[in-house]
ROBA-607334 format. One record per residue (C-alpha): z, x, y. Coordinates in steps of 0.1 Angstrom, whole numbers, padded with zeros to 4 digits, always signed. Layout:
N
ZXY ...
//
This chain:
84
-1577+0344+0625 -1572+0339+0588 -1595+0351+0561 -1599+0328+0531 -1624+0316+0505 -1640+0282+0498 -1645+0274+0461 -1676+0254+0451 -1694+0251+0418 -1676+0280+0403 -1683+0304+0432 -1661+0317+0459 -1675+0319+0495 -1658+0338+0524 -1644+0317+0552 -1623+0323+0583 -1601+0301+0605 -1607+0308+0642 -1585+0296+0670 -1610+0284+0697 -1603+0275+0733 -1635+0262+0748 -1637+0233+0773 -1653+0210+0747 -1640+0226+0715 -1604+0238+0709 -1580+0243+0681 -1583+0259+0647 -1617+0257+0630 -1632+0270+0598 -1665+0290+0596 -1682+0301+0564 -1714+0318+0553 -1749+0304+0553 -1752+0307+0515 -1724+0281+0511 -1744+0257+0533 -1774+0262+0510 -1752+0256+0479 -1739+0224+0493 -1773+0208+0500 -1804+0199+0481 -1838+0210+0492 -1844+0176+0509 -1812+0179+0529 -1788+0158+0509 -1754+0168+0497 -1754+0178+0460 -1721+0159+0455 -1693+0142+0473 -1672+0174+0470 -1700+0192+0488 -1699+0166+0516 -1662+0170+0520 -1664+0208+0522 -1692+0206+0547 -1673+0182+0569 -1645+0207+0572 -1666+0236+0583 -1676+0239+0620 -1704+0265+0616 -1721+0286+0590 -1729+0322+0599 -1749+0350+0583 -1729+0368+0556 -1728+0400+0576 -1710+0382+0604 -1680+0375+0583 -1668+0411+0586 -1671+0412+0624 -1640+0413+0645 -1626+0380+0658 -1639+0383+0693 -1675+0387+0681 -1672+0357+0658 -1658+0336+0686 -1687+0346+0709 -1711+0337+0681 -1695+0303+0677 -1695+0298+0715 -1732+0304+0716 -1741+0282+0687 -1715+0254+0684 -1699+0249+0717 
//
């Protein structure tokens, strides 16, 4: 698991790369925080820009901010429940 940040509109958002090994989802995937998801979208559900679309397409799942500090096994379980 790698910790990193995603830059968008002058802000830095926490992100993590997780190595997943589920029957229908494997490999390295990025997760980030819900507030990045909000920043990428307009209120009517459109991307605010092409850059926003490109960022969103590279993120598997958005999680609550408090989840980003959890250990890897808890994050993987969360992803398993919501994305797999």
